BAFI-3210 file (N, C-alpha, C; in Angstrom, 3 decimals, decimal comma, padded with zeros to 6 digits):
// residues 162
n [1|2|3|4|5|6|7|8|9|10|11|12|13|14|15|16|17|18|19|20|21|22|23|24|25|26|27|28|29|30|31|32|33|34|35|36|37|38|39|40|41|42|43|44|45|46|47|48|49|50|51|52|53|54|55|56|57|58|59|60|61|62|63|64|65|66|67|68|69|70|71|72|73|74|75|76|77|78|79|80|81|82|83|84|85|86|87|88|89|90|91|92|93|94|95|96|97|98|99|100|101|102|103|104|105|106|107|108|109|110|111|112|113|114|115|116|117|118|119|120|121|122|123|124|125|126|127|128|129|130|131|132|133|134|135|136|137|138|139|140|141|142|143|144|145|146|147|148|149|150|151|152|153|154|155|156|157|158|159|160|161|162]
n.u [003,140|002,410|004,225|006,610|006,222|006,147|008,660|010,266|009,464|010,375|013,133|013,616|013,001|014,964|017,292|016,832|016,821|019,404|020,768|019,976|020,972|023,661|024,106|023,558|025,578|027,845|027,556|027,623|030,276|031,647|031,207|032,910|035,225|034,844|036,221|036,464|035,633|036,867|038,418|036,483|034,987|034,897|036,623|038,212|040,395|043,594|045,447|048,755|050,524|053,513|056,319|058,903|062,281|063,819|066,444|066,978|064,442|061,091|058,797|055,653|055,135|053,073|051,560|049,500|047,235|045,526|045,085|043,164|043,806|045,984|044,867|042,932|044,622|046,098|044,008|043,171|045,460|045,511|043,094|043,717|045,298|045,799|043,832|045,156|046,544|047,923|047,579|048,150|050,891|054,287|055,711|058,546|059,738|058,719|060,143|059,363|057,569|054,162|052,649|050,327|047,627|045,055|041,635|039,494|036,427|036,627|038,839|038,065|036,620|036,291|038,479|037,061|037,966|040,802|043,999|046,306|049,680|051,841|054,985|057,061|058,244|055,764|054,494|051,566|048,486|046,040|042,639|040,533|037,168|035,390|036,565|036,424|037,882|038,352|037,914|039,353|042,915|045,016|047,508|049,964|052,582|053,758|053,413|055,193|056,290|053,966|053,338|055,576|055,025|052,685|053,743|055,469|053,615|052,254|054,277|056,486|059,054|060,203|060,158|059,222|061,334|060,305]
n.v [055,475|052,845|051,715|051,988|050,099|047,801|047,783|047,570|045,126|043,483|043,967|042,968|040,264|039,631|040,029|038,042|035,750|035,829|035,372|032,777|031,497|031,998|030,553|027,917|027,737|027,740|025,382|023,602|024,036|023,152|020,517|019,612|018,130|015,427|014,613|012,076|010,209|010,393|008,492|005,961|003,263|-000,302|-001,377|-004,245|-004,905|-003,489|-001,642|-000,865|001,177|001,949|003,711|002,050|002,190|000,904|-000,008|002,594|003,087|003,621|001,775|000,645|-000,777|-002,959|-003,657|-005,929|-005,848|-007,641|-007,806|-007,021|-005,369|-003,891|-002,445|-000,947|000,579|002,104|003,508|005,029|006,630|008,131|009,494|011,028|013,117|016,639|019,226|020,671|023,083|023,612|025,700|028,419|028,548|028,804|026,402|024,211|022,666|019,269|016,151|013,763|010,709|009,979|008,223|005,669|004,741|002,565|001,594|-001,182|-003,042|-005,813|-008,196|-008,330|-006,081|-002,681|-000,162|001,901|004,156|006,226|007,260|009,588|010,187|012,865|013,513|015,180|018,584|020,699|018,979|016,863|015,153|013,667|012,836|010,539|009,757|007,221|007,866|010,566|013,580|014,763|017,744|019,798|019,251|017,020|017,220|018,931|019,688|017,385|015,406|013,764|012,189|010,870|009,470|007,783|006,187|004,926|003,524|001,791|000,291|-001,068|-002,430|-003,685|-004,683|-003,148|-001,871|-004,164|-005,485|-006,217]
n.w [115,880|115,959|114,115|115,438|117,513|116,015|114,815|117,121|118,070|115,949|116,141|118,682|118,291|116,428|117,994|119,959|118,324|117,413|119,780|120,288|117,993|118,456|120,762|119,845|117,949|119,517|120,973|118,789|117,951|120,140|119,904|117,973|118,582|120,233|123,012|124,380|122,523|119,971|118,647|118,450|120,438|119,802|117,938|116,822|115,547|114,723|112,603|111,791|109,911|108,425|107,049|105,259|104,684|101,886|100,182|098,851|098,101|099,188|100,961|102,253|105,425|107,239|110,257|111,937|114,592|117,095|119,723|122,433|124,653|123,812|121,615|122,979|124,597|122,726|121,534|123,767|124,143|121,780|121,980|124,155|123,184|122,751|121,133|118,226|115,995|112,866|111,224|111,796|112,008|110,869|109,159|108,841|105,847|105,584|105,404|106,167|105,952|106,387|109,157|109,819|111,838|111,996|112,671|112,891|112,720|112,222|110,652|107,996|107,415|106,358|107,741|110,280|111,537|111,002|111,815|111,047|111,482|111,333|111,810|111,199|110,317|111,228|113,709|113,756|114,264|112,290|112,242|110,706|110,067|108,791|106,328|106,138|107,014|110,336|111,982|114,538|113,916|115,865|118,436|119,989|122,385|123,180|121,280|119,853|121,947|122,875|120,534|120,429|122,661|121,734|119,572|120,973|122,423|120,341|119,002|120,847|120,601|118,715|115,308|112,959|110,417|107,563]
ca.u [003,285|002,295|005,389|007,631|006,067|006,497|010,112|010,827|009,245|011,249|014,488|013,644|013,001|016,300|018,250|016,567|017,225|020,826|021,223|019,710|021,937|025,038|024,240|023,653|026,876|028,850|027,299|028,171|031,731|032,150|031,094|033,852|036,114|034,392|037,521|036,510|035,261|037,429|038,568|035,422|035,189|034,332|037,623|038,767|041,631|044,305|046,565|049,789|051,240|054,689|057,234|060,098|063,228|064,356|067,381|066,682|062,985|060,286|057,559|054,905|055,001|051,801|051,487|048,092|047,165|044,187|045,052|042,216|044,441|046,807|043,930|042,364|045,672|046,364|042,767|043,236|046,569|045,133|042,051|044,288|045,960|045,005|043,617|046,288|046,311|049,108|047,144|048,721|052,322|055,112|056,306|059,641|059,404|058,970|060,459|058,939|056,350|053,145|052,444|048,908|047,011|043,667|040,847|038,411|035,593|037,202|039,878|037,488|035,896|037,089|038,619|036,118|038,767|042,199|044,700|047,576|050,603|052,930|055,861|058,042|057,647|054,863|053,842|050,172|047,755|044,732|041,755|039,521|036,089|034,756|037,163|036,214|038,734|037,720|038,705|040,704|043,919|045,497|048,966|050,520|054,054|054,197|052,957|056,234|056,347|052,765|053,448|056,562|054,307|051,796|054,639|055,961|052,472|052,020|055,524|057,414|060,479|060,655|059,513|059,747|061,832|059,749]
ca.v [054,717|051,464|051,321|051,859|048,777|046,741|047,800|047,112|043,652|042,901|044,028|042,011|038,910|039,424|039,893|036,727|034,755|035,894|034,713|031,316|031,013|032,044|029,406|026,687|027,674|027,383|023,952|022,865|024,131|022,329|019,101|019,246|017,075|014,746|014,120|010,716|009,266|010,689|007,126|005,284|001,893|-001,212|-001,965|-005,603|-004,961|-002,255|-001,749|000,187|001,290|002,813|003,640|001,260|002,503|-000,292|000,199|003,912|003,178|003,568|001,089|000,623|-002,031|-002,947|-004,638|-006,115|-006,132|-008,051|-007,889|-005,978|-004,403|-002,950|-001,624|-000,022|001,501|003,015|004,367|005,953|007,547|009,033|010,351|012,014|014,221|017,876|019,842|021,443|023,666|024,083|026,813|029,761|028,446|028,637|025,074|023,875|021,501|018,002|015,088|012,510|010,077|009,785|006,870|005,519|003,738|002,333|000,751|-001,823|-003,968|-007,114|-008,201|-008,260|-004,845|-001,446|000,557|002,999|005,319|006,202|008,382|009,824|010,968|013,567|013,880|016,160|019,870|020,970|017,671|016,808|013,841|013,972|011,739|010,372|008,869|006,699|008,450|012,024|014,281|015,370|018,959|020,187|018,237|016,788|017,387|019,406|019,675|016,051|014,449|012,714|011,229|010,050|008,520|006,747|005,207|004,125|002,602|000,758|-000,576|-001,864|-003,217|-003,516|-005,024|-002,290|-001,993|-005,397|-005,166|-007,289]
ca.w [117,109|115,587|113,418|116,469|118,178|115,068|114,690|118,354|118,139|115,033|116,703|119,835|117,675|115,829|119,105|120,547|117,401|117,413|121,007|120,094|117,022|119,069|121,668|119,117|117,302|120,535|121,151|117,640|117,942|121,236|119,540|116,860|119,031|121,438|123,508|124,763|121,432|118,689|118,184|119,208|120,840|118,840|117,145|117,204|114,734|114,567|111,546|111,981|108,638|108,603|105,883|105,404|103,591|101,378|099,004|098,261|097,845|100,371|100,798|103,516|106,221|108,001|111,344|112,330|116,032|117,427|121,165|122,899|125,584|122,946|120,882|123,972|125,017|121,599|121,491|124,873|123,958|120,686|122,517|125,111|122,475|122,699|119,825|117,714|114,669|112,148|110,318|112,099|112,170|109,706|109,353|107,923|104,922|106,230|104,452|106,758|105,432|107,453|109,780|109,970|112,719|111,535|113,558|112,169|113,500|112,074|109,585|106,678|107,241|106,097|108,983|110,459|111,972|110,636|112,412|110,301|112,214|110,608|112,872|110,732|110,109|112,412|113,930|114,044|113,942|111,664|112,421|109,608|110,442|107,609|105,202|106,237|108,026|111,491|112,400|114,106|114,044|117,221|118,478|121,297|122,442|123,501|120,226|119,562|123,053|122,841|119,457|120,848|123,519|120,839|118,816|121,899|122,702|119,160|118,675|121,957|120,238|117,602|114,044|112,266|109,082|106,665]
c.u [003,304|003,608|006,545|007,532|006,442|007,995|010,777|010,634|010,180|012,680|014,601|013,705|014,397|017,360|018,082|017,072|018,732|021,415|021,040|020,750|023,343|025,143|024,329|024,941|027,961|028,691|027,876|029,659|032,377|032,052|032,059|034,893|035,614|035,622|037,545|036,246|035,758|037,726|037,553|035,782|034,623|035,379|038,125|040,095|042,231|045,397|047,509|050,607|052,344|055,592|058,487|061,116|063,923|065,166|066,963|065,229|062,263|058,984|056,889|055,019|053,750|051,878|050,055|048,078|045,660|044,028|044,277|042,905|045,338|045,946|043,347|043,386|046,054|045,213|042,813|044,352|046,148|044,072|042,531|045,040|045,145|044,818|044,795|045,946|047,654|048,837|047,826|050,218|053,028|055,896|057,455|059,113|059,690|059,195|060,062|057,680|055,416|053,105|050,972|048,510|045,525|042,954|039,718|037,707|036,126|038,154|039,302|036,762|036,818|037,252|037,641|036,805|040,229|042,802|046,033|048,452|051,660|053,857|056,939|057,430|056,936|054,094|052,387|049,703|046,399|043,867|040,738|038,492|035,375|035,261|037,034|037,103|037,932|038,542|038,437|041,686|044,290|047,027|049,479|052,002|054,600|053,741|053,956|056,376|055,134|052,827|054,477|055,883|053,356|052,662|055,112|054,793|052,245|053,095|056,633|058,859|060,970|059,980|060,089|060,215|061,463|060,522]
c.v [053,247|050,945|051,165|050,504|047,685|046,638|047,235|045,589|042,958|042,833|043,041|040,587|038,652|039,216|038,483|035,639|034,663|035,165|033,176|030,752|031,016|030,871|028,118|026,567|027,257|025,955|023,154|022,926|023,304|020,875|018,707|018,205|016,451|014,013|012,638|009,734|009,640|009,417|006,308|003,843|001,023|-001,864|-003,265|-005,789|-003,597|-002,552|-000,573|000,125|002,338|002,674|002,791|001,633|001,199|000,044|001,426|003,971|003,181|002,764|000,979|-000,746|-001,886|-004,039|-004,745|-006,534|-006,531|-008,096|-006,700|-004,919|-003,432|-001,957|-000,541|001,006|002,532|003,989|005,453|007,053|008,576|009,992|011,320|013,155|015,461|018,303|020,704|022,017|024,137|025,283|028,068|029,670|028,326|027,343|024,832|022,734|020,208|016,970|013,735|012,019|009,810|008,303|006,810|004,456|003,673|001,376|000,143|-002,766|-005,409|-007,058|-008,038|-006,949|-003,689|-000,671|001,744|004,245|005,145|007,422|008,460|010,685|011,544|014,124|014,852|017,526|020,387|019,750|017,767|015,348|014,270|012,699|011,776|009,419|008,451|007,513|010,026|012,617|014,948|016,585|019,246|019,016|018,093|016,995|017,754|019,165|018,288|014,968|013,374|011,715|010,322|009,008|007,419|005,721|004,334|003,085|001,464|-000,208|-001,555|-002,857|-003,023|-003,764|-004,179|-002,663|-003,257|-004,981|-006,340|-007,451]
c.w [116,851|114,955|114,381|117,202|117,328|114,963|115,943|118,495|117,153|115,579|117,870|119,308|117,097|116,932|119,713|119,647|117,303|118,628|120,869|119,079|117,643|119,968|120,921|118,379|118,298|120,916|120,023|117,647|119,032|120,887|118,378|117,326|120,323|122,005|123,796|123,592|120,071|117,949|119,011|119,567|119,695|117,937|117,703|116,497|114,601|113,478|111,732|110,702|108,751|107,406|106,198|104,314|103,194|100,095|098,220|097,763|099,179|100,069|102,197|104,145|106,998|109,005|111,757|113,801|116,309|119,037|121,686|123,797|124,850|122,155|121,811|124,406|123,971|121,479|122,531|124,735|122,859|121,223|123,528|124,462|122,475|121,274|119,418|116,348|114,078|111,238|110,568|112,327|110,867|109,984|108,354|106,977|105,710|105,216|105,044|106,126|106,617|107,984|110,100|110,970|112,353|112,455|112,834|113,120|113,390|110,866|108,162|106,394|106,899|107,459|109,076|110,937|111,545|111,263|111,690|111,140|111,262|111,591|112,474|110,613|111,386|112,659|114,243|113,785|113,408|111,771|111,240|110,178|109,110|106,340|105,183|107,362|109,114|111,812|113,812|114,278|115,564|117,220|119,850|121,293|122,751|122,514|119,958|120,657|123,090|121,699|119,786|121,765|122,730|120,090|119,745|122,287|121,552|118,868|119,692|121,543|119,079|116,315|113,361|110,865|108,185|105,424]
res [x|x|x|x|x|x|x|x|x|x|x|x|x|x|x|x|x|x|x|x|x|x|x|x|x|x|x|x|x|x|x|x|x|x|x|x|x|x|x|x|x|x|x|x|x|x|x|x|x|x|x|x|x|x|x|x|x|x|x|x|x|x|x|x|x|x|x|x|x|x|x|x|x|x|x|x|x|x|x|x|x|x|x|x|x|x|x|x|x|x|x|x|x|x|x|x|x|x|x|x|x|x|x|x|x|x|x|x|x|x|x|x|x|x|x|x|x|x|x|x|x|x|x|x|x|x|x|x|x|x|x|x|x|x|x|x|x|x|x|x|x|x|x|x|x|x|x|x|x|x|x|x|x|x|x|x|x|x|x|x|x|x]
***
């Protein structure tokens, strides 16, 4: 009889601990993409790096933005992107070079957030916080349109050909 009570207590404890672990796991998984702060506030400088085709070579161009309204608009657009995953899709080879938008506290500091847009193949945006990739990726069916709005905010007259 005593062993039955002990076993039932152990089972009850295991069930209870499983429920607690399940609840904490669901809270942790919900915290993987804080929608409003994936690109946090605090940036005073935005760097937009894009590939420039120059005489059969490709080099990067970088545009520096310090206008607060542009930085806030780009931040809001990136934070509005839905979670996307390319893990379960078959993607065609993409020959496009990535485009990067980085956010920094000032011109002399290292960017604290970097967003890399890959618009070819299976398009996605990957966010890096202090050099570490944040999962999952961002994207959705309107990624190209959102990126076009970001590009227009940063450079309304088009990409400068340096």
